[in-house]
N, C-alpha and C positions, 0 to 999 in steps of 0.2 A: 568656487570654493565650497561650493555644497557638498554634503556629501554623496558617495556614489552608492546607489539603491541596489541592494540585491540581486533585483532582478538585473538591472545594466552589467553589475559583476558576470552573472550567469551568462547573458548574452555575448560577454568578450570571451568565456571561457569556452563556449560553444564555436563560437566562429573561430577561433585559435587552432582547436581542437580538429577541426574538419581539414585547415590547412596544413597540420604538421602529419593528419592522416594520410593526406595526399602525399605529400613527402616520403611518407615511409612508402607507400603504395609503388611511386617511381623510383624508389632506389635512392634518393637524393641521401637520406639520411639512414643510420643501422639503428639508431634508439630514438623511441619517439618519447618526449620530455612529456607528453600529455597523459601517458598510458595511466598515470597514476593520480592525477589530478579529478576531483571527484566537484561537482556544482555544490553550491553552500544550498542549507535547505532554510525555508522559510514558509511561513504560513500564509497564503493569500487571502487578500482583505477583498469584502464583498464590496461591490462597485457602488457608488453612490447613485441614489435613485431619488427622484425629482417628481414629487407630487402634481396631484393637479394645483392644487391651491399654490405651490411653488412656482409651477409655470404661470398659471394666470398673474402673480406677482412679479415675475421676469418681465413678462411680456407686455405691462401696461405701464413699465417706467420707460419704456423708448419714447422719444421725443420725435416723431416721424416728420415733424416741420424741416428739421435738419437732415441735410444728406446722408452724411456720417452713420446717424442712428437708425433713418430710414433703411438705409442697405444691411447695416447689422442685424436689424429686425428681421428683415428677409429672409438673413442667413440663417438665424435661429432657427425660424419657421421651418425652413427648407431641410436644414440638419437633422432636427428632430423629426419630421414626415417620412423622412429619405434614408436615414442612416448614414449619409457619405460624411466623410472625414472632413477635419476642417480646411487641411491642404488640397481635397479634392474639389471643394466646394466653393475656396478663394480662386481656383484657375480656370472654373467654367467661364466656357463662348456663350455668347447669346446662340451663336449657331448648332451649339453641345442640347440647346433646349427645344423640346417638341412641347409646345403647350398645348395643343390641340389631343395629342395623345397622354399627356400629363407624366410625362418621363424626361430624362436627361440622359444624354450619351456621354457618357466619361471615357476619357482617352486617355490609352494604354501607356502615356507617357506621364499621366499626371496620377495614376492608380499605384498605392503603394505594391500591388500583387503585379504590375506591370501589363495588366491584361484589360482589353475594355469590358466597360460593365454598363448597365443599365440600371438607374435606378427610379423610381415612380415617386409619385405626388400626389398627395387629395386635390378634390376641388376647391376646398376651402384655401390651399395653398398656389393654386391655379390663379385666384384672384387676387392674391396679395402680389404674385409673379407679374401678374396684368399689369395691375398700378404702377408697382415697382419701375417697370420697362419704361412707362409713358412718364412717370418723375425722372428716372434715370438719365432720359433722352434730351430733357430740358436743359439739363445743365452738362454734360458731358458727352462727347463720341468716342463709344470706347469698343473695342472687340467683345470686352468683357462683363460679364453678367454684373460682378460686384466690383467694379474700379474704382480708383482713388481720385477724386472729382478734380484734384489738382495737376494730374499726371495723366491720366486715362488708364494706367497701367493697374494691373489686381492688386487688390490689398493683401497685404502681406501677413505670414500668420501670427507673429508676434505683435502686430500690431491690434489685430482683430482681438488675441489673448488680454490686452491690456485693456483694449476696451470693453470688454466681457468682466474682468474685473470690478470695473468702473459701475456697470448696468446693477452687478451681483451688490456691492455695496450698498447703492441707491434701492435695492430691493430688500435690503435688511436679510439675504439668504449667507448663508456660509460660502466665506471666500474660496472654500476649497474645491467647491465645484468649478469645472473647467470646460470646455467647450466639447471636448471628449466625452463627458457624461451625456450628452444630446444624444449621441450616438448609441452609447451604455441603456440610456432609457430607452430611444426607439429599439434596441433587439429584445430587452425585457418585456416592453409592452406586446411587440410580433407575438412571443410566446405565451403572455400572457390570455393572449387575444384567439390562441390556437393553431398561430402558424408551426408548421414541421421545420425543423433542424435544417433539413437539405434545401429549403426555399430560403431560410434566413441566412445561411451561409452563402449562398448565391447573390441576394441583393448588397450583404456586408462586404463581398469581396476578400 
């Protein structure tokens, strides 16, 4: 029962228009009902930026002695460091990870663009990942890098989002932040540090 955003409505209009354009080209219909339908106008809002201080607050509030919080901490570090989407991060297999080369090979079936993609992480995150693998293997045998301890299946996006909100409250940060803000922050920091748009677009997929 939540209101539908203008962005969502415009996506619907665009998709329906493509369908009716195809029907018109194939002579299935004579008149295209979408010809006069225009997308709604709206002002794009600036993406939320997490300062260094905000990130330090957030990362300090994880209790890594608990399996769930240790896993979520590593996921936050990895998304912030690589620009991965939450859906991509949650389904990474241990075999997708190349620690020595500091990269993760994302499989086409798990990426939004349905193309294989490689993302990279820093030496600091490599250390965090090595510690996580040792910790994870003590409690669960799973092919996934970020499993649910009880079942061994990968963590669901909705579950991580709920956990993330809890960490924000604990940190005293704005609850409007979402896991997607980590990806936005990765992109902004890359640009601020001189990365070109072409390289960034390849990393973001």
